[in-house]
N, C-alpha and C positions, 0 to 999 in steps of 0.2 A: 503495501501500499504508500509505502512512503517515497520510495523508487517513485511508479504512478507523479504522486503528489510531487517531488524534486519536477520530473520532464516533463509534469504539464502549465509549472510556474515558467522554469527555464527558459525552453524551448515548443511553446506549441504547435507551430503547426509541424514541424516533424513529428512529434506524439500521437498529431490523430492523422496524419497518415503511415502511421505505422500500425495500428491496431483492427484493420484488416481480418483477421482470423476471430473477436470476441465476437462472443456472443454476447445474449441478456441479463445471465448469471454473474460477467467477470466489474462492467459497469455496476452494477448494482448494486456487487457485494462495496463498489468503490464510495459512491451512490452514502451508503447503510454505516462507511467511515467515516465521512466526511459528517456525514446525523447524527454519530454518534459524539464526534467531537464537539462539535456546534451544537447542537440536545445540554451535553454539562456542561459549557457556558456558559450558554443562553441563564439557564435553571441558575445558576451561580450567579449571574449578577444579576436580575432576577432576585433571586431573596436579597438582595446587598438593597435591591426598593428600586434598581434603575429597571424599568418597563420594556417591554419593546415593544417599540414602536417601529413606525413605516424610516427614523430616526437614527435604530437601536440596532438593527436589526437590520440580516442580511437573504433571511429567505424567508416568504411568507407561509411559512410553518411554525419560523420560532412567532413572529406576529399570531397567526389565527390559537395558535399555541396557548401564546402570552393570555389572551383577553378569555376561555377557559378556562382554567388555573385562575385568574384573577375576581371571574364570576359564580366560578362554580365550586371548583374544586380547594383554594383554600377556606372558604366558610364550611366547608363542609368535613375538608383535615386535615389542616390548617399545614404545616412543618409539610409532610408528607407529599402536598401537592406539586410539590417542586421537584419531586424527583420523579412522581406524574407526566411533568410535563415535560421533561425530560423522556418518555417514550412516548409521550404528544408527537413529539416532533421529529424526533426517530422513525416513529409511525404516517404521517401527513409530508414528511419530505420524496418517500417515493411519486405520492398519488398527486401530491402540484407537479413531480417532475410527468411522469409518463403524459399529465396535461398538455406542457410546454413540450416535450416533445409529440404533440399529434401536429401539436398547429404548426412549431420549426417544417416537420416533412411534410404537411399539405403546401403550405407556404414554400419551398424549394423543389416539389412536388411539380408547381402550377409555376414558376420561376423557369423549367426546364432540365431540376436537374434531379441524374439519378442515384436512386439507392432506398432503399428499403425502410420499414418505419428504424430498425435495429441502426442506423444512421446518426438518428435523429439520436437515438435516447445511449449512443456515446458519448456526444456533441452537450446533452443536460448531466449527463451523469458526472461527467466526466471536470465541463467548463463550472463544474460549484465548487474544485476546489480550492482557490483562494478566498472561502468563504473560509476555510480552515486556519488560516491566520489572525488575521480578525474579523471574522462576520457575528461576532456575539461580543463587543463593543462597541458602545456607544459610540455614534457618528463616524468611524473607522469604517464600520460595517458599512456604510453608505460606500463609498471607496472597490471595499472588495464585493459589493454586489455588482459594485458599474464593469465591473473585472471580466465578474464570472458572467456578467451581463456577454460583453463583448467572447467571451472565448463558449457561451451555447448557444447562442443567435450568428455570430458573423465566422470567425476560426472556424470552431470545429466543424457544424455542417458547409461551408465553402468547400472545405477537402474533402469532409467522404460525401459531397453530393455532386462535386465537381460541379463546379459552376465557378459563373465568371465573378470576379471581383466585384463589379460595379453592378455586380444583378441583387449580392448578398450587403455590400452597403445598404442601401435597401432596405432590405430587411429588417438590419437594426435600426437604420432610420426607424424605420416604424414603431419599433419596440419600446427603441430610447421615444419618441415623439406620442405614442399612445402612455406610453407611463409619464411623462409631465404634463401631459394637457391631462389624465386622469388626476392624478396630484394637483394642480392648478386648480382645477374646477371641484374637487372632493375633500382634500385636503388627506387624503392617503393612498397607495394604490394598488388593486386586487380589492376593490370594496371593505378594509375591516376596517375604516375608519380611524382619527387620530379620538386619542381624548383629555 
C-alpha cells in the first residue's frame, strides 16, 4: 500500500500507465486503506472539537459521517460515537467512490474515451491518495481534496481512457466549475450543507 501511495503522489502519470492488469479488488483495497487512515484522523479531530465540513474535510464521506455522528450517534452513544464515525467513513467512502466512478466513466465514454468501468474505478480509488496526507486536517484538506480531484478526474481517466488532454481538461473544468457554483449557491458541496 505504501509503495502505491508513494508512486501515485510522486509520478502519477507513470503510475496510472502501469496499472493495466489490476482488477476491481486491488484499487478497492487501496481505497479502504486510505479511508481507514482518513477515518482515524477525522474521528480524532472531531473528538477534539473540530467538525467535518467542506472547509475541513477532503471526502464527502467525512462530512456525512460527521452529520450522522453529531445528530444521532453522539446523543445515544457518547464518546463511542467517534469510533462509529470512523466505521461510517470506511463504509461510505467506497459507496461515494462507485458513484464518482460511474459519472467519470459516462463522461469519458461520451467524449470518445476507450475503456471499461474498471478504468474509472482505478482513477477514483488511486486518485484519493493525497487525502491520506492531510485530508483530515482542517483547511489543509481543501488542498488535498483539489489534488485528489485532479488525479481522479483528469490524470487517471485521461491515461486509462486514452483521451486527448484537451477533452480531459474540459471534464476537470466541469467538475471544478460545478463544485464552485454549488458552493457559491448553497454554501456546500454535494448537498451536505454547512452549519
